[in-house]
C-alpha positions in Angstrom: 0.0 0.0 0.0 1.3 3.4 -1.0 2.4 5.6 2.0 0.7 8.9 2.7 4.0 10.7 2.2 4.4 9.1 -1.2 0.8 9.7 -2.3 0.9 13.4 -1.3 4.3 13.9 -2.8 2.9 13.2 -6.2 0.3 16.0 -5.6 2.6 18.6 -4.0 5.6 18.4 -6.2 3.9 19.6 -9.4 2.7 22.7 -7.5 6.1 23.5 -6.3 7.8 22.8 -9.6 6.2 25.7 -11.4 9.2 27.5 -9.9 11.5 25.7 -12.3 9.3 24.6 -15.2 7.1 27.7 -15.9 8.2 30.8 -17.7 6.5 33.2 -15.3 8.9 33.0 -12.3 11.9 33.0 -14.6 10.6 36.2 -16.2 10.0 37.8 -12.8 13.6 37.0 -11.8 14.9 38.3 -15.1 13.1 41.5 -14.5 15.3 42.0 -11.5 18.4 41.7 -13.7 19.2 38.1 -13.9 20.2 36.8 -17.3 19.2 33.3 -18.5 17.9 30.6 -16.2 20.5 29.5 -13.7 21.4 32.7 -11.9 17.7 33.1 -11.0 17.4 29.5 -10.0 20.3 29.6 -7.6 19.3 33.0 -6.2 15.6 32.0 -5.7 16.2 28.6 -4.2 19.0 29.7 -1.8 17.3 33.0 -0.9 15.7 31.6 2.3 19.2 31.0 3.6 20.3 34.6 3.1 23.7 35.5 1.8 25.6 32.3 2.6 28.8 31.2 0.9 28.8 28.9 -2.2 30.0 26.0 0.0 26.9 26.1 2.1 24.6 26.2 -0.9 26.5 23.4 -2.6 26.3 21.2 0.5 22.5 21.7 0.9 21.6 21.4 -2.8 23.9 18.3 -2.9 23.8 17.2 -6.5 25.4 20.0 -8.6 28.7 19.3 -10.4 31.9 20.8 -9.0 31.9 24.6 -9.7 28.3 24.9 -10.7 27.1 26.6 -7.5 30.2 28.8 -7.2 29.6 30.2 -10.7 26.6 32.0 -9.3 26.8 32.2 -5.5 27.5 34.8 -4.0 27.6 37.0 -7.2 23.8 36.8 -7.6 23.5 39.0 -4.6 25.2 41.9 -6.4 22.0 42.1 -8.6 19.2 41.8 -6.1 18.6 41.1 -2.4 17.3 37.8 -1.1 14.1 39.5 -0.1 13.5 40.9 -3.6 14.2 37.5 -5.1 11.8 35.7 -2.9 9.0 38.2 -3.7 9.7 37.8 -7.4 9.7 34.0 -7.3 6.4 33.9 -5.4 4.8 36.4 -7.8 5.9 34.3 -10.8 4.8 31.0 -9.3 1.4 32.2 -8.3 0.9 33.8 -11.7 1.9 30.5 -13.4 -0.5 28.5 -11.2 -3.3 31.0 -11.9 -2.7 30.9 -15.7 -2.6 27.0 -15.8 -5.4 26.3 -13.4 -7.9 28.9 -14.7 -11.1 29.0 -12.6 -9.8 26.3 -10.3 -7.3 28.8 -8.9 -10.0 30.6 -6.9 -12.1 27.6 -6.0 -13.0 26.5 -2.4 -11.0 23.4 -3.0 -7.8 25.5 -3.3 -8.6 27.4 -0.1 -9.2 24.1 1.8 -6.1 22.4 0.4 -4.0 25.5 1.3 -5.3 25.2 4.9 -4.5 21.5 5.2 -1.2 21.7 3.3 0.0 24.6 5.6 -1.0 22.6 8.6 1.2 19.7 7.5 4.0 21.9 6.3 4.3 23.4 9.8 4.0 20.1 11.5 7.2 18.8 9.9 10.3 18.6 12.2 13.0 21.1 11.5 16.0 19.3 13.0 18.6 18.6 10.3 16.5 20.2 7.6 18.3 23.4 6.9 16.7 24.5 3.7 13.3 23.7 5.1 14.1 25.6 8.2 15.1 28.7 6.2 11.7 28.5 4.4 9.9 28.2 7.8 11.3 31.6 8.7 9.5 33.3 5.9 6.0 34.9 6.2 3.1 32.7 5.2 1.1 34.3 2.3 -2.6 35.1 3.1 -4.0 34.6 -0.4 -5.0 30.9 -0.8 -3.2 30.1 -4.0 0.0 31.7 -2.8 -0.4 29.9 0.5 -0.8 26.6 -1.3 2.4 27.1 -3.3 4.3 28.1 -0.2 3.1 25.0 1.7 4.0 22.8 -1.3 7.4 24.3 -1.4 7.9 23.8 2.4 6.9 20.1 2.0 9.1 19.6 -1.1 12.2 21.1 0.5 11.5 19.2 3.8 11.4 16.0 1.7 14.5 17.1 -0.2 16.5 17.6 3.0 15.4 14.2 4.1 16.5 12.7 0.7 19.9 14.2 1.2 20.1 12.5 4.6 19.2 9.2 3.0 21.8 9.6 0.3 24.5 10.5 2.8 23.5 7.5 4.9 23.9 5.3 1.8 27.3 6.9 0.9 25.9 8.0 -2.5 27.1 11.4 -3.5 25.3 13.9 -5.7 26.6 12.8 -9.1 26.1 9.1 -8.2 22.5 9.9 -7.2 22.0 11.3 -10.8 23.4 8.1 -12.3 21.1 6.0 -10.1 18.1 8.1 -11.2 19.1 7.8 -14.8 19.3 4.0 -14.5 15.9 3.9 -12.7 14.5 5.7 -15.7 16.1 3.2 -18.1 18.4 5.9 -19.4 22.1 5.8 -20.0 23.8 8.3 -17.7 25.0 10.4 -20.6 21.4 10.9 -21.7 20.4 12.3 -18.3 20.5 16.1 -18.5 21.7 16.9 -15.0 24.9 15.0 -15.8 25.7 17.2 -18.8 28.2 19.4 -16.8 30.5 16.3 -16.3 33.1 15.5 -18.9 33.1 12.0 -20.3 36.1 11.1 -18.1 34.4 12.5 -15.0 31.1 10.6 -15.7 33.1 7.4 -16.4 34.8 7.8 -13.0 31.4 8.1 -11.3 30.0 5.0 -13.0 33.2 3.1 -12.3 32.9 3.9 -8.6 29.4 2.5 -8.5 30.6 -0.6 -10.5 33.4 -1.2 -7.9 30.7 -1.2 -5.2 28.7 -3.8 -7.1 25.8 -1.4 -7.8 26.3 -1.2 -11.6 27.2 -4.1 -13.9 29.8 -4.2 -16.7 27.3 -2.9 -19.2 26.5 0.1 -17.1 23.1 -0.9 -15.8 21.7 -1.7 -12.3 22.8 -4.9 -10.5 20.2 -6.3 -8.2 22.2 -4.7 -5.3 22.1 -1.3 -7.1 18.3 -1.5 -7.6 17.8 -2.6 -4.0 19.9 0.3 -2.7 18.0 2.8 -4.8 14.7 1.5 -3.5 15.9 1.6 0.1 16.9 5.3 -0.4 13.4 6.2 -1.6 11.8 4.2 1.2 13.9 6.1 3.8 13.1 9.4 2.1 9.4 8.6 2.4 9.9 7.6 6.1 11.7 10.9 6.9 9.0 12.9 5.1 6.1 11.1 6.9 6.1 13.1 10.2 4.8 16.1 8.4 1.5 14.4 7.9 0.9 12.9 11.3 -1.2 16.0 12.2 -3.8 15.2 9.5 -6.7 12.9 10.3 -7.4 10.2 7.8 -10.4 12.1 6.4 -8.2 15.2 6.0 -5.7 13.2 4.0 -8.5 11.9 1.8 -9.9 15.5 1.4 -6.5 16.9 0.6 -5.9 14.1 -2.0 -9.3 14.8 -3.5 -8.8 18.5 -3.7 -5.3 18.4 -5.1 -6.0 15.6 -7.7 -7.4 18.0 -10.3 -4.7 20.5 -9.6 -1.9 18.0 -10.1 -3.7 16.6 -13.2 -3.8 20.1 -14.8 -0.2 20.9 -14.0 1.0 17.6 -15.2 -0.9 17.9 -18.5 0.5 21.4 -19.0 4.1 20.4 -18.2 6.6 21.8 -19.0 4.2 24.7 -18.6 
């Protein structure tokens, strides 16, 4: 039986991911002076932490190739403040949701889902979840659609912090995690976009390291041990995300699932927005 954390993740993640997939937030960030996509990404996602060094952002984001974060942090703060970036990202994300969802954006279901999602988002433990803790320090929007996006972002980053914990516990670094995800998707690692920054020699070294551990076979695909480890990482990630939802009664989980189903369906159908 699918866990509550896994079931709700499928509904919250599409809401949060308009931050990265829709044009609206990118355009809001570019209006502040950021050129292209990645400067705004690193500014917006790290803004809840304030003006921290690249090493801190790299550690928390976990899976960027060497030098990727330092190419943008801290120089992004010469263009706009964290406060201005956070406001621009929220405006853009809410605009994207409103554009995609149409009349559903102002429905009673959104208001109720925002209430329940916020309840869960603030029930999650902060210990060891630094990016989530930074988001918890921000004001909660009053408007229901903005509140829902904010809650989805809190729950996504809480889960993400837990996922990093699971990867560290399994001794899987960020680039190895990308390889495992590529193999899970039946893709060769070189076909997986997030591995593009690695040279062929660097990528070969990552795969060779997994092969030496018995996680990848001679042909570059999962061994049974590799597939088992990847499953265990996901199961631990679900377990670490689960405490957020203990405050919800079974009927509230069902109501949240019902209310967010059409929202996720519309967002998934519109992807990449």
